[in-house]
C-alpha positions as CSV (number, residue, x, y, z in Angstrom):
1,M,24.6,-14.1,-16.8
2,S,22.2,-16.5,-15.2
3,D,20.3,-16.4,-12.0
4,V,20.5,-19.6,-9.5
5,L,17.9,-21.3,-7.3
6,V,18.5,-21.3,-3.7
7,L,17.2,-24.7,-1.8
8,N,17.1,-24.8,1.7
9,K,19.0,-27.4,3.6
10,K,15.8,-29.0,3.3
11,F,15.8,-29.1,-0.2
12,Y,12.7,-26.3,-0.4
13,A,13.0,-23.5,-2.9
14,I,13.6,-20.7,-1.0
15,Q,14.6,-18.0,-3.6
16,I,16.2,-16.4,-7.2
17,T,20.0,-15.3,-6.2
18,T,22.6,-13.9,-8.4
19,W,25.4,-16.0,-10.1
20,Q,27.7,-13.9,-7.9
21,K,26.0,-14.1,-4.9
22,A,25.5,-18.3,-5.4
23,L,29.5,-19.1,-6.2
24,S,30.5,-16.8,-3.2
25,L,28.0,-19.1,-0.9
26,L,29.5,-21.8,-2.5
27,Y,33.2,-20.9,-2.0
28,I,32.8,-19.6,1.8
29,D,31.3,-23.5,1.6
30,H,27.8,-22.4,2.7
31,A,26.2,-23.9,0.1
32,N,26.8,-26.8,-2.2
33,V,25.9,-27.3,-6.0
34,I,23.3,-30.0,-6.5
35,D,22.5,-31.1,-9.9
36,E,18.9,-32.5,-11.7
37,E,20.3,-36.1,-9.9
38,Y,20.8,-35.1,-6.3
39,N,24.2,-35.4,-6.5
40,I,25.7,-32.8,-4.3
41,Y,29.3,-30.8,-5.0
42,S,31.5,-28.7,-3.0
43,F,33.4,-26.0,-4.2
44,S,37.0,-27.8,-5.0
45,D,34.6,-30.5,-6.2
46,W,32.6,-28.2,-8.9
47,R,35.7,-26.7,-9.8
48,D,37.4,-29.8,-10.9
49,I,34.1,-31.2,-12.6
50,S,34.1,-28.0,-14.6
51,Q,37.3,-28.8,-15.9
52,H,35.6,-31.0,-18.2
53,I,32.7,-29.5,-18.9
54,S,32.4,-28.0,-22.5
55,A,29.6,-26.2,-22.4
56,H,27.0,-25.6,-19.7
57,S,23.5,-24.0,-19.9
58,S,24.7,-20.9,-17.8
59,G,28.0,-20.5,-19.2
60,F,31.4,-20.3,-16.8
61,I,33.7,-17.9,-15.0
62,H,37.5,-17.9,-15.6
63,T,40.0,-16.6,-13.8
64,P,43.7,-17.1,-14.3
65,S,44.1,-20.6,-12.9
66,F,40.8,-22.6,-13.7
67,K,37.1,-22.3,-15.2
68,I,34.2,-23.0,-13.0
69,A,30.2,-23.3,-14.8
70,I,28.0,-21.3,-12.9
71,P,25.5,-23.4,-11.1
72,E,22.1,-23.5,-11.8
73,I,20.8,-24.8,-8.2
74,I,22.7,-24.2,-4.9
75,L,21.6,-26.5,-1.8
76,L,22.2,-24.3,1.5
77,K,24.1,-26.3,4.1
78,F,23.0,-24.9,8.1
79,Y,20.0,-22.9,6.6
80,D,16.7,-24.8,7.4
81,E,13.7,-22.1,7.5
82,L,11.4,-20.8,4.4
83,P,10.5,-17.8,3.3
84,P,8.4,-15.4,5.6
85,M,4.8,-16.7,5.5
86,D,3.4,-13.5,4.7
87,I,2.6,-11.8,1.1
88,K,3.9,-8.0,0.7
89,F,1.4,-5.4,0.3
90,T,2.5,-4.0,-3.7
91,R,0.3,-2.7,-6.4
92,K,1.5,-6.2,-8.4
93,N,0.4,-8.5,-5.7
94,I,-2.9,-7.3,-5.2
95,Y,-3.4,-7.3,-9.5
96,E,-2.7,-10.4,-9.5
97,H,-4.5,-11.1,-6.0
98,Y,-7.8,-10.2,-7.7
99,K,-6.8,-11.6,-11.3
100,H,-6.4,-8.1,-12.7
101,K,-10.4,-8.1,-13.2
102,C,-12.6,-5.0,-11.5
103,C,-14.0,-5.9,-8.0
104,Y,-17.0,-4.4,-9.2
105,C,-18.2,-5.2,-12.6
106,G,-15.9,-8.4,-12.9
107,K,-14.3,-7.2,-16.7
108,K,-10.6,-8.5,-16.7
109,K,-8.3,-5.5,-17.7
110,S,-4.9,-4.8,-18.6
111,T,-2.8,-2.9,-15.7
112,S,-3.0,0.5,-17.2
113,E,-6.9,0.1,-17.1
114,L,-7.1,-0.7,-13.5
115,N,-6.7,1.3,-10.5
116,L,-5.8,0.5,-6.9
117,E,-9.2,1.7,-4.7
118,H,-10.4,2.2,-1.3
119,V,-13.4,0.6,-0.5
120,L,-14.3,2.9,2.4
121,P,-12.2,6.4,1.4
122,V,-9.1,7.1,3.1
123,S,-10.3,10.2,3.6
124,R,-13.5,8.9,5.6
125,G,-11.1,7.0,7.6
126,G,-10.4,3.8,5.2
127,A,-7.2,2.5,5.6
128,T,-4.5,1.1,2.8
129,D,-4.4,-2.6,3.3
130,W,-5.4,-5.6,2.3
131,L,-8.7,-5.5,3.9
132,N,-9.9,-2.1,2.6
133,V,-8.1,-1.9,-1.2
134,V,-9.3,-3.7,-4.3
135,V,-8.8,-3.3,-8.0
136,S,-11.4,-1.2,-9.9
137,C,-11.3,-0.2,-13.6
138,I,-11.0,3.3,-14.3
139,P,-14.9,3.9,-15.1
140,C,-16.0,2.1,-12.1
141,N,-13.2,4.0,-9.6
142,L,-14.7,7.4,-10.8
143,K,-18.4,6.6,-11.1
144,K,-17.4,5.2,-7.4
145,A,-15.4,8.3,-6.0
146,N,-14.9,9.2,-2.7
147,R,-18.1,7.3,-1.3
148,T,-18.5,4.0,-0.3
149,P,-20.2,1.4,-2.6
150,V,-22.8,1.2,-0.8
151,E,-23.6,5.3,-1.4
152,A,-22.7,5.2,-4.6
153,G,-25.1,2.1,-6.0
154,M,-22.6,-0.4,-6.3
155,K,-21.7,-4.0,-5.1
156,L,-18.2,-5.5,-4.9
157,L,-18.6,-9.1,-6.4
158,V,-15.4,-10.1,-4.0
159,K,-14.8,-9.4,-0.2
160,P,-11.6,-7.9,-0.1
161,S,-9.1,-9.9,1.2
162,K,-5.2,-10.3,2.4
163,P,-4.0,-13.8,0.2
164,D,-2.9,-16.7,1.5
165,W,1.1,-17.4,1.6
166,Q,1.4,-19.8,-1.3
167,G,4.7,-21.7,-0.3
168,P,8.0,-22.1,-2.3
169,F,6.4,-21.6,-5.4
170,A,5.5,-17.4,-4.0
171,L,9.5,-17.1,-5.5
172,S,9.5,-13.7,-6.7
173,F,10.3,-14.1,-10.4
174,K,11.3,-11.1,-12.1
175,T,9.0,-10.1,-15.0
176,G,9.7,-12.5,-18.1
177,M,12.2,-14.7,-16.3
178,R,12.4,-18.3,-17.6
179,I,12.0,-20.8,-15.1
180,K,15.0,-23.4,-15.9
181,A,14.3,-27.2,-16.8
182,S,16.4,-28.2,-13.8
183,W,14.6,-26.0,-11.6
184,Q,11.7,-27.7,-12.1
185,K,11.6,-30.4,-9.6
186,F,11.9,-28.2,-7.3
187,I,9.4,-25.5,-7.7
188,D,5.4,-26.4,-7.1
189,N,3.2,-27.5,-9.9
190,V,2.0,-23.8,-10.8
191,Y,5.3,-23.1,-12.4
192,W,5.8,-25.9,-14.7
193,N,3.4,-24.7,-17.8
194,S,6.1,-21.1,-17.6
195,E,8.6,-21.2,-20.6
196,L,11.3,-23.0,-20.5
197,E,15.0,-22.3,-20.9
């Protein structure tokens, strides 16, 4: 079906959810539908409007007594927080943080040609965290082996670091997910160049 953008009550984009969860939140009066013109609709208002819509980009859910358009954006009524201000330590986030470039030779590589590299090897007390893990290409990883960069005669081109939280545009988008046109004004500029539905 369709994913739904969730805004907190201060109109900040905080997550992407399923249409089922969005309609549940709408039905129990924990959220309202919001359209591109910033009009806000309760469940009953949205259900009534849906009866007069012949086509909707996200589709409809049909019940025995009515149809309801799947909203593209919902606005939470009670939640005004922002997502956690911490970037998860995942392989994907590490690769993106270093822009898929080897931190030793600087060459940009595909994911299959990269490894996670412990600057101080784990066998020598190195931690598996943002400040000790970088990205390296396979040849550089093999050359460094179980040594420090100094011992291997190699130089790190960038200092290992933890990425800064990027605000609402740090939303987690599924691979290949297209950003809906209606979401644009609620998502930071970083995603404005993504392909639109």
